[in-house]
C-alpha positions in Angstrom: 25.3 -22.1 -32.1 26.6 -21.2 -28.6 25.2 -23.6 -26.0 23.5 -21.8 -23.1 24.8 -22.1 -19.7 22.9 -24.2 -17.2 22.1 -22.4 -14.3 23.6 -23.9 -11.2 21.0 -24.9 -8.2 21.1 -22.5 -5.4 23.4 -23.5 -2.4 21.2 -21.6 0.2 17.7 -22.8 1.1 14.5 -20.4 1.2 14.3 -18.2 4.2 10.1 -18.2 5.4 9.4 -19.2 1.4 11.4 -16.4 0.1 14.3 -17.6 -2.4 17.7 -16.2 -2.1 18.7 -13.6 -4.3 21.1 -14.8 -7.0 23.0 -12.8 -9.0 25.6 -13.8 -12.4 28.7 -11.4 -13.0 28.8 -9.8 -16.3 31.2 -11.7 -19.1 33.3 -8.3 -19.3 34.1 -5.9 -16.8 37.2 -4.3 -15.3 36.3 -4.9 -11.4 39.4 -6.5 -9.6 36.8 -8.2 -7.1 33.8 -10.1 -6.6 33.0 -7.8 -3.8 34.0 -4.3 -6.0 31.3 -5.3 -8.4 28.5 -6.0 -5.9 29.1 -3.1 -3.9 28.5 -0.8 -7.3 25.8 -3.2 -8.9 24.0 -2.7 -5.3 24.7 0.5 -4.4 20.8 1.1 -3.8 21.1 -0.9 -0.4 22.6 2.5 0.7 26.3 2.8 2.2 28.3 0.1 3.4 25.6 -2.5 3.4 26.6 -4.9 0.5 30.8 -4.9 1.4 29.6 -5.9 5.0 27.6 -8.5 3.9 30.4 -9.8 1.9 33.1 -9.2 5.0 30.5 -11.1 7.1 30.4 -14.1 4.6 27.0 -13.9 3.8 27.6 -13.9 0.0 28.2 -17.4 -1.3 29.3 -19.1 -4.5 27.9 -22.1 -6.3 29.5 -24.2 -3.4 27.9 -22.7 -0.5 31.1 -21.4 0.5 31.4 -17.8 1.6 32.8 -15.2 -1.0 36.3 -13.9 0.4 36.7 -10.1 0.6 39.8 -10.2 -1.9 38.2 -12.9 -4.2 39.4 -11.7 -7.6 36.4 -10.8 -10.1 35.4 -14.0 -11.8 33.0 -13.5 -15.5 29.9 -15.7 -15.3 30.1 -16.4 -11.8 27.3 -17.0 -10.0 26.8 -15.7 -6.1 24.0 -15.9 -3.8 22.7 -14.1 -0.7 19.4 -13.6 1.4 18.4 -10.0 1.7 17.3 -8.8 4.8 13.4 -9.5 4.8 11.4 -6.2 5.7 9.2 -5.7 8.6 6.0 -6.4 7.1 2.2 -6.6 8.8 0.8 -10.0 8.6 -2.5 -9.7 6.4 -5.1 -11.3 8.5 -7.1 -13.3 6.0 -6.7 -17.2 5.1 -5.3 -18.1 1.7 -8.2 -20.8 0.4 -6.8 -23.6 -1.5 -9.6 -24.2 -4.2 -7.7 -27.1 -6.3 -4.3 -28.8 -5.5 -2.9 -32.0 -7.8 1.0 -32.9 -8.8 0.8 -30.0 -11.3 -1.2 -27.2 -10.2 -2.5 -25.1 -7.0 -4.9 -22.6 -7.6 -6.0 -20.5 -4.5 -8.4 -17.8 -3.4 -6.3 -14.6 -2.7 -7.7 -12.3 -0.2 -7.4 -8.2 -0.8 -4.1 -6.9 0.3 -2.0 -9.8 -0.1 0.7 -9.5 -3.2 1.0 -12.7 -5.2 4.7 -12.5 -5.4 7.3 -10.6 -3.5 8.0 -7.2 -4.6 9.2 -4.2 -3.0 8.0 -4.2 0.4 6.0 -7.1 0.4 8.0 -10.5 0.7 7.6 -13.0 3.0 3.6 -11.6 3.3 2.7 -12.7 -0.2 0.7 -15.4 -1.5 3.8 -17.4 -2.8 5.7 -17.3 0.3 2.9 -17.9 2.6 1.9 -21.4 0.1 5.3 -22.3 0.2 5.4 -22.3 3.7 1.9 -23.7 4.4 1.9 -26.7 1.9 5.5 -27.4 2.3 6.3 -27.2 -1.8 9.2 -24.9 -1.9 9.0 -25.2 -5.7 5.7 -23.4 -6.3 6.0 -21.0 -8.8 3.5 -18.6 -10.1 2.0 -18.8 -13.4 0.9 -15.6 -13.4 -0.2 -12.4 -11.1 -2.8 -10.8 -9.4 -2.6 -7.1 -8.3 -2.3 -7.0 -4.5 -5.7 -5.3 -3.9 -7.7 -7.5 -6.3 -8.9 -10.7 -4.4 -9.7 -14.0 -6.2 -8.2 -17.1 -7.9 -4.3 -17.4 -8.8 -2.8 -20.4 -10.4 0.7 -21.8 -9.2 2.7 -24.3 -10.8 4.2 -27.1 -8.9 6.9 -28.4 -11.1 9.4 -26.2 -12.1 10.0 -28.1 -15.6 6.2 -27.8 -16.2 5.9 -23.8 -15.2 6.6 -22.5 -18.7 3.7 -24.5 -20.4 1.3 -23.1 -17.6 2.9 -19.2 -18.3 2.3 -20.0 -22.2 -1.5 -19.9 -21.6 -1.8 -16.8 -19.9 0.7 -15.2 -22.7 -1.0 -16.4 -25.4 -4.6 -15.8 -24.1 -5.6 -19.2 -23.9 -7.1 -18.6 -20.2 -10.6 -17.4 -20.0 -11.2 -14.8 -16.8 -14.0 -13.6 -15.7 -14.0 -11.0 -12.8 -16.7 -9.2 -10.4 -16.6 -5.5 -9.3 -18.7 -3.1 -7.5 -19.2 0.0 -8.7 -21.8 3.2 -9.0 -24.6 2.8 -11.3 -25.3 4.5 -14.1 -28.6 4.6 -15.7 -27.4 6.2 -18.9 -24.5 3.9 -19.3 -25.4 1.7 -22.2 -24.0 -1.6 -21.3 -23.2 -4.6 -22.3 -20.3 -3.2 -24.4 -16.8 -3.6 -25.2 -14.5 -1.3 -23.9 -11.0 -0.8 -26.4 -8.3 1.8 -25.8 -4.6 1.9 -25.4 -3.1 1.8 -21.5 0.3 2.8 -20.5 1.8 2.3 -17.4 5.3 4.2 -16.8 7.8 3.1 -14.4 7.6 5.2 -11.0 4.0 6.2 -11.9 1.3 4.6 -9.4 -1.6 5.0 -12.1 -1.8 4.0 -15.8 -3.6 6.2 -18.2 -4.8 6.0 -21.5 -3.3 7.5 -24.5 -3.9 7.8 -28.1 -3.2 4.8 -30.4 -3.8 1.1 -31.7 -5.6 -0.4 -28.7 -3.5 -3.0 -26.5 -6.3 -3.4 -24.0 -10.1 -4.7 -24.6 -12.6 -5.4 -21.8 -16.1 -6.7 -22.3 -18.4 -5.0 -19.5 -21.9 -6.1 -18.5 -24.2 -5.2 -15.9 -24.9 -8.4 -13.8 -27.7 -6.6 -11.6 -28.2 -3.1 -9.5 -29.9 -1.5 -6.9 -31.9 1.3 -5.6 -29.3 2.6 -3.6 -27.2 3.6 -6.7 -24.6 0.6 -6.6 -24.1 -1.9 -9.7 -22.5 -5.4 -9.8 -20.5 -5.7 -12.9 -19.2 -8.8 -14.8 -15.6 -8.1 -16.7 -14.2 -10.2 -19.0 -10.8 -8.7 -20.4 -9.5 -10.1 -23.7 -5.9 -8.4 -22.4 -4.0 -8.2 -19.6 -2.7 -4.7 -19.4 -1.7 -3.3 -15.6 -4.8 -1.9 -13.9 -6.8 -2.5 -17.2 -10.2 -3.2 -15.6 -9.7 -0.1 -12.9 -9.2 2.2 -15.9 -11.9 1.1 -18.3 -14.5 1.5 -15.4 -13.1 4.9 -14.6 -13.4 5.7 -18.2 -16.8 4.6 -18.3 -17.6 7.2 -15.4 -18.1 4.0 -12.8 -14.8 3.6 -11.2 -14.6 0.5 -8.9 -15.5 1.2 -5.2 -12.1 1.3 -3.3 -9.9 2.4 -5.9 -7.1 4.0 -4.4 -5.7 5.4 -7.7 -9.0 6.0 -10.2 -10.2 8.7 -10.7 -7.8 10.3 -8.1 -4.7 9.2 -6.5 -5.2 9.3 -3.0 -2.8 9.4 -0.3 -1.2 5.6 0.5 -3.4 3.3 2.8 -1.4 3.1 6.3 0.2 -0.7 7.1 -2.3 -2.7 8.8 -5.4 -0.6 7.4 -7.1 -3.5 5.9 -10.6 -1.3 5.6 -12.5 -0.4 2.3 -10.8 -3.2 0.2 -10.9 -2.6 -3.7 -14.3 -4.2 -4.9 -12.6 -6.0 -7.3 -12.6 -10.1 -7.6 -11.2 -12.7 -10.3 -14.1 -15.0 -10.3 -13.3 -17.6 -12.7 -10.5 -19.3 -14.3 -11.1 -21.5 -17.5 -8.6 -23.4 -19.5 -7.3 -26.6 -21.1 -4.3 -28.0 -18.9 -1.2 -27.9 -21.3 0.2 -30.8 -19.7 -3.0 -33.4 -18.7 -5.4 -32.3 -21.3 -8.0 -31.8 -18.6 -10.8 -28.9 -18.8 -10.4 -26.7 -15.7 -13.1 -24.0 -14.6 -12.4 -23.0 -11.3 -14.6 -20.5 -9.1 -14.0 -18.2 -6.6 -16.5 -18.4 -3.4 -16.1 -15.0 -2.1 -18.5 -12.3 -2.0 -17.5 -8.5 -2.1 -18.4 -6.7 1.1 -19.5 -3.7 -0.5 -22.6 -5.4 -2.0 -23.5 -7.4 0.8 -23.1 -5.1 3.5 -22.1 -1.5 2.4 -22.5 0.2 5.3 -19.8 -2.5 7.0 -17.4 -2.2 4.1 -17.5 1.6 4.5 -16.9 1.4 8.2 -20.1 3.0 9.3 -21.1 0.0 11.5 
């Protein structure tokens, strides 16, 4: 049996809570130099960008030394560099720490804050912010919550324990309960369990339901409703497909308030516009700790604004 090569530690520190990019050169290739490979591999960065980084000594090897412009291609070699951080509008809402111990950090994430670095959201993410604020460089996310959704997210403190907590979510051993505000339809019979097949295509913003065996299951309950036509719903997913709760609520004819994708994809919200947040909240997380054996139940203290202050949420006051 072939032994797995151990990944060397990063020779570069984090920058604003963001890890440097790590690349391993393929075992086989016809590139003459490390620079030639990186220029081809990272061509999406723009003409001349990657080559200039190598020439400036910004790409380093496992010993922390700059990779020379003419360094020969070395199969299996690791290199690191810091990408240029995008200009981001700070999300002006706090991350609330619900629980912290030597193994876990559980936070109550605000709307508009991405969980982990991705695309144009890098330093303004829950992970990067927590690493900075708590001083835990090794902090990692055990799962992800949509940027537009508020509520509970679990992070792990020790890298060697991350896999055990991720397995809880992968194996559906975490009971998650969400809350949503959406139109009330007296003709809609609830509670019910919605089952469908959801696909999310790369490069397409909205997911969609298609024919086939269900891969998405959600229990939908009506918690209460008001004379103004709004309902507050309890959503319990048994699976974790992308946008599952939003797709299922839309399919029932009661799309969640503030949803920019369902039922209709609208123009992107300008950066810095934090009005009318999606009225979806990850309310509870419940599980048996795979490391300590403790029984955990965490609850968000947030209130969805459209339920408590519809005029304020809609910007009418």
